[in-house]
N, C-alpha and C positions, 0 to 999 in steps of 0.2 A: 704751633705758636708759643713763644714764650706768654703765660697768662697772667694779668693784672688782677690782683686781689682785690675785687670793688663790688662786691654783689654776694647775698647769699648763696651758700653753697651746699648746706644742710638745716634744713626749720628747727628738726627733733633737736640737734646738738645746742643749735645757740639756745632754744626755750630751756634746756637744760643748765646752762651757760647762766641764764639771766636768771635763775632761781638759784643756783650755787651764790652767785653776786650777791643777790639781795636777801639770800639768810644770812650772809659772813660780814653785809656791811664794805662790800666794796665796790669803789667808783672808779673807773679809768680816766686817767687827763687825757687831755689831747695833743696832739703832736706840737700844737702852735701853745699849748700850755709850760710843755715843758722847753719851748723856745723860750717864751716870755712869762715863766711862773708870776709874777706882777699877776697875770691872769687868775690867776689861783682863787677863787671862793675866800673871800677874807674869813670866814667861819670855817672852812679847813686851816686856813692859815693859823690861825689861832690856837686850833688842836695840834697843829705839828711841832706847837712850842715846846711841847711837853713828851715829843718822842723822840728818842732817841734816831741817830742819822741811819743805821743798821738796825732798828729794832724791827722784827716781824710783827709790821701794822698795814695794812691796807694801804693806810693814807699816806706811807712812805712812796709809793707810786708818783706821788706828787712830788716827790724829791727825786726822779731819774730828770737829771738839769746838770748844766754845769757853773748855775749858778747858786748852789748852797752856799750860805752861809760856812765859813770853813770852824765849823766848831761840831763836836762828838754828839751835843745834846742839847737843845733851844734856841739851835739858830733858825731862820726863816731863809733869805734869797738877797740877793745882792747883784755885784757885778760877775762878769766869768771869772773862774778862777784860773791864773796866768801867773807866770813869775818871767820877768827879763835877765837873763844871762850877761853879765858887763863881759867886756872882752879882754881884762883882768884873769879870768877864768877861761875863754874859749879862746883866744889867742886871734880872735880874728875883728873886723872892723864892723863887718854886718851886724845888725842885731838879731839877736837870735832869743827867741820866745816861746816858751811852752806852755799848753792849755794842763791842766793838772786835772788827774783823774783820780785823787785820794780822795777829794769831798764826796764824791756818789755813794748812796747806798754799795754796801761789798768791798769799798776801796776802790775802786774800778771801774769807768765807762762804758764797761763790757754791759754792765745791767743793762743801757739803753738799748745797745745792739738787739739784744736778747728781748725787751721791749716790744722795738720794732718788729719783730719776728714772730711773737707771742699773740700782741692785743690784737692784729689784725683778723686771724684765724678765731680766736674768740668770739668776735664783734658778727664772724661770717658764719658760725657753724663748723668751721676748720675743723676746729678741737674741740671737745666735749671733757670739760674739768671733771665731771662728775664720774665718767668711764673710762676715761684715758689718760697715760702717763704721758708727758713731755720730755724726751728725751735730746738732751744737750749735748752734743760732742766737740770736742774743744782740747784745748793744749795748756788750759789752765780758766782765765778769766772769765770766756765766757758761759761755762760751764757753771760756774758760780754765779754769774750774773742770772742766768736762766733760770737754776735753781731756785736765788729767791726771790726772783719773778712769779714763778710756778706758785711758789710758797704764799706768796699774798693774793694771790690770785685764785685761790681755794685749791690750785692743782698738786698733783704727785709730783717728782721729777725723777730723772734717772742722768746722771752724771757719767760721762765717757772720758776719761783724758789717761795720758802715759803714766804707768809708774814710776816713771822715774822726774815726776814735778816736786816740787816743795811740798814737805808734807803739811806744811800750812792749810794748803788748800784740800787735800783729804780731810784733814781732821774738822774741817769748816762744817764742809760739807755732809758729812754724816752726823756732826755733834749737834751742830748749830738750826740747819734748816731742813735735817732729818732726809736727806735723799737718799737714794739708793746709789751705790757708785761702782764703777769697773773702772778697773786699772788695765788698762792694753799695755801691751809689751812696748817698751823703746823709750825715749827721748822726744823733747821739743819737735823733730826732725818725722818721727812716726806717724805721721797723720792716715797713712794708707790702712795700719791696723785698725785705727779707729774706723775709718768707713766699714772693714771687714766686719766688727763687730755691728758697726749699724746695719748691714744685711742680714746678717744672722737673727738680728732684733724682729727684722722685719718680715722672717721665715718666721718664727716662732712664736713673738709675742705680737698679734696684732691690733693690739690696746695699746702698743708702744709707738707713738709718733714723734716723728724725729725732726727735729728744725737746727740742719745742718747748718752752721754760720758762714760756710764757704761758698755754698749754692743758695741761701735764703737771700734775697733781696729785699726785704723787710731790714736786714743790718745794713745794707750798703745806703738804703733809702733814710733810715734814721740818722746816720750820720751825712750824708748827703744837709739834710734840712737842720739837724740841730746845731751837728759839728762844727757843718760849715758856716752855719748863722752864727756860732758863739765865736768862729776866728775873725770874722768881718766885723764884727764888731767891735772886739778887740785892738784889730787894726787899726779901725775909725777914730779909736778913744785915746792910742797912742801918740805921744807929743813929740816935736822936734824934728825940724831938718823938712825936706823933702821926701816924704816916702814914699816907698817903693815896695808893695806886698812882690817879693822877688823869686820865694819857693815856698811852698808847701812840704812836708816830710813825713813819711809815713811808714811806719815799718807794712810790709806786704800782710803777713797773716792771713787772716779770711779775707783782706781787701774789702773790710767793710770802711775802718776809718782813711781810707785813701780815698775814698767817693767825697769827702769832704773838698778835697782838690777839683773834682769834676765841678762843684758851686762855685768854689773859687775864682775858676776859670770863667765864669759870666758875669763875673765884677772884675778882675785881672785878666785879660785874656794871654799879658804874657808872663801870666805865673808860670816858676817853674814845678811842674809837681814830681815828686823823688821818692821811688819806691826803696827802702832799705831794707836789707835782708842780713845774715850771718855769713861772713867769709867761709866759714866750712863746710857752708850751704849754698853755693850761689848759682841758685835756681836761675831766676831769672838774669841773672849775670852772662851765665855761660853754660846754662842746662846741667848745671852741679848736684850734687847730692853728699850726704854726711849730715853728723849729728853737732849738734852745737848746745851751748849753756845759756843762750839769750834766750828766758822762759817767755813765753806770748806771744811769739811769731810763726808759729810751723810751718812749715816748708815740704820741699820733695815734689810740689807740683804748683800751676798756677789757679787759682780760686775760679769758678764760674763765672761772681759777682762782680770780676775785676774789669774794669773797663781799661780795658789796657792799651787801647789809642787816646787816652788821656794821659797817659805816664810817659814824662819827659828823659827821665836818667834814673838809672840804677845804680846805687852806692853798696858796698859789700864791707860788712865791720866785721874784725874779729874780735872775737867774744871773749878770749884772754883780754885784750884792752878793758872792756867792759867789767870782766872781773875785778880788776885792780882797780879802776875806779868807782867799782864797788865800794870799795874800802876804804878809798881815798876819802870819799863822799861819806862816809857812817863814822868811820874809824874815829876816837876822840885824837890821837897825832895826827891824822889827814887832816882834821877839820880847824887844827892848832897850826899846823905848815900854811893852808891856803889863807887863814885869816894873818899870818904872818907875812903874805905877801901884797896887804893892803886891800885883798877881798873883802868887800865889807860883810861884816859877821853876820848883818840880816843875810845876805847871801848863805854864806855858808850854812846857815843854821835850814836853810829852803832845802838845802843838797838830798834831805833822806825824803825828797817829795819824787825821785826821780827813782822807779826801779830798774830792775837789767834793762827792758827793752827801750826804757823813756832815754837813760844814758845810750844806747845803740843810735837811737831816733839822734840825741844830740851832737853826735861822731858824726851823723851822715851830715846835718847841718852845716858841719866844720866844714868836712868835705865839701860840700855844695858851695860854701862861701871862698874855700881856696880854690877850688877849681875855676868858678866864674870871675874870681877877681872880683868878688861883691863888697861894697863900700859900706860907711857907716847909712848911707839913704837907704841902706837893703834891709830889708825885713824878712828875717826865715821864720816860718810858725811850724811848730812840730810838736809834737804829743807825748804826755808823760800818762801812760796809760794808766798806771797803780803807781804805789811808792814803795818804798826798802821794807815797808811794816812788811810787808808779803813775803819777803824772804829773810827775815831776820836766820832761818836755819841755816840756810846758806852763809852768813857770814860767820856764824859759828863753826861750818865747815871749813873755809877757808882759812880762819884763824887753827883750826886744828892739824891743817894741811900744812901748812906754810907758816905756822908758828906767830908772836904776838908782831902788831904794826908797828912801823918804827919811822921817825922823821926822816931817816933814809930814802925808807922804800918809799914815802909817800912825797920826797923829791924823785926819785924817779917814776913813779910811776903819773905824777904831775908833767915832766917833761918828756916823758916819751908816749903817752896815752892821749895827751892834752894838745900842749906845743905841737908835740912829734908826727899829728895828724896829716897824712899826704893826700893828693891827689890820686894816688893809685885805685885800683879797685873799685872806678866808676868810671859808668860808660851811659853819654848819651844816645837816645834809642833816634833811628832812621825810622822810617815810614815801615821797611821792611823787618827792622830790626822787632818794631810792635807785632807785626805782624805773625813774627816767627813766635814770639811769645803768646801770642793768644793760640797759635796753633797748637802749643803745646797741652792746651786742652782738651784737644781730642783723646789722647792716650786717658788720661783721669776720668772724663766726664762720661765720652761717649764709649768707650772700650770697656771700663772697670764700673761706671754710675748709671749705665740706661739713659743717657742722655740721648736727644736724638741732632741728626748730624745736621740739621735743617736751621736747627734750634741755635749750633753754635756758628752758622754761619750768617743767623738772624744778628748776632751778638755784634758780626763785624761789620756786615754791610747795610743794613737796620739804620739809617741816618737819626730817625728818633725814636730807636726803644730805648735807649740808656734816660732818657729827659722823662718818657711817659714812666719807667719804671721808678723814677725817682720822682718824679711832682704824683706818684699815687696817693702822697700821704695827707691830700686833701680829700681826698675819698675818705679815707681811713679816718678821717676827723669825723665827718659826717655819719660813719657807722658807728664810732664812738660816743656821738652826742645821743644820736637813736638808740643806741644799748643802754645807757647812763638813763635815758627817760620811761625806756622799760622796763629797769628794777624802781625808779621811782626814789632815790636814795639821794639823787641832788638836790629835792626841795626840800631838804629840812638843813639846808647848807645856804641856802639862797635868802 
C-alpha cells in the first residue's frame, strides 16, 4: 500500500536532525506559512529585509512562497506574483494569466516542490542531515531547488541532470551551493538515464538518499496546497465581467505543478486541466518519444505522481516555436516590434519573466483557448516556472547559429508562432485515454523502478488515495511545529 508520511520512522535520525538545526539556527516554515506568509513571525520578517532572495541563509526557507515582493533584496511579502497577457499579444479573447516563478529563491518554483519532499523526511527521521546526502535527480530546476533547500537545512546534496542542460545550471550548482554534480547522457528527454544513475547510487552509496521528483508525493502535495491556493487567490481577485476559471495549463514534467489542477477542481469542477508537452516527444499525446529543447519538462514516461484521472486535455508544442518566441520576447528588435503593435510597454518588459517552458505553457494556453472557443469571460491560468535569466546562454547560442535578430524576423515569429497557433496536436481525453496513459506507468515504475503493481492499481481504483496524499500536509505542519519546538529556536522570534 502507498504510504502517507505522518509519523516518526527513525528516532535517532530525528534526534540528529534536531541537533543539526539547533546548531545552525535553522527553523522550518509550515506549509500554511508558505501559503500565507503574513503568518511568518514579525521578527523573522524584520531579519528578512536584510537578506537577499537567493542568499544562503536558513531564513530564506520562509521565502518559499508565490508571494515574495519582486525584489532581489530587501523585499518581504505581498500578493501572488502573476501577469495577465493581453489579447494583442496572444491573439485570443480568453484572459491568460501566468503565475511567475522568478521571485522564488533560485528563480524557480521547484524550490517549493523540493521542500515538500525534504521537510517531511527531516521531521520524521526519514533523512539524517548529519550522515546522509540528499540526491536530487532532475532535468533542471528541481535539482537546483533541492540543492538550495539542502544547503539551507544543513545537508550535503547531489544534483543529477542531463549533460545538455544550460551551462548556467551546472555553474550555479557547483560554485554557489557547493553541490556534487553528476551529468547524465542526453537532453531534456533522457530521464531513464537519470533513473539508471539513481539505481547505481543506491547500490554503491547507501548514505545517498534519493528524492526523485517523479515519484515523491511531497512534490505534488506541495503544489496542490500552495500553487493551487495561489491560483485560487489570483482568480478571486481578478476584476471584470462574468469570470469563469476555464482551464489550468501545466507542462507535465514531474507532474508536480499539474497537481494544482486537482485542487482547482475542488473549487471549479468544470475546469479543464491541460497537460502540455513537446511535439518532438509527445508521450501522453500518442506514446511518442524523442528529444526536444523545452528545458525543464522531462518526458518519455508518465510520472508516478501524476493523477491522470484528473487530466482532461493534452497539447503538444513545437519546440522551434518556443525558441523563436524566446528571441522575440528578449531581443531588443523583438521587443521594439511588439511595442510598435500597441502592446503596452509594461507588458513587453515583463516577457523576460517567461523561461522556455513558460513560453510553451503560454502556447498551450492559446491552443486551448482556440480549441474550446473561449471568450473574454474565460480565464486560463498557467505557470512560468522560471525566467529568461536561466537561459541567457541559449539566447547567445541562437544568435551565433542564426545571426542577429531583425525586425523582419520578429514579424515572422509573431505571425507564425503566436497568431498562427492552431488547434492541431490537441487531444481531449476520454476515460479510456486516461486509463491508457495511466497504464504506461507500469513499464517505467513496475518493470524498471521496482514499484508494486498493487500500488499502481491503487492509484487508479482507490477513490480516496489522491485526496489522502494531497491532504497529508496538515499532518506535516504538526510535525514541523513539533520539530521547531524541539530545537527551541522559535522562542527568540516570538
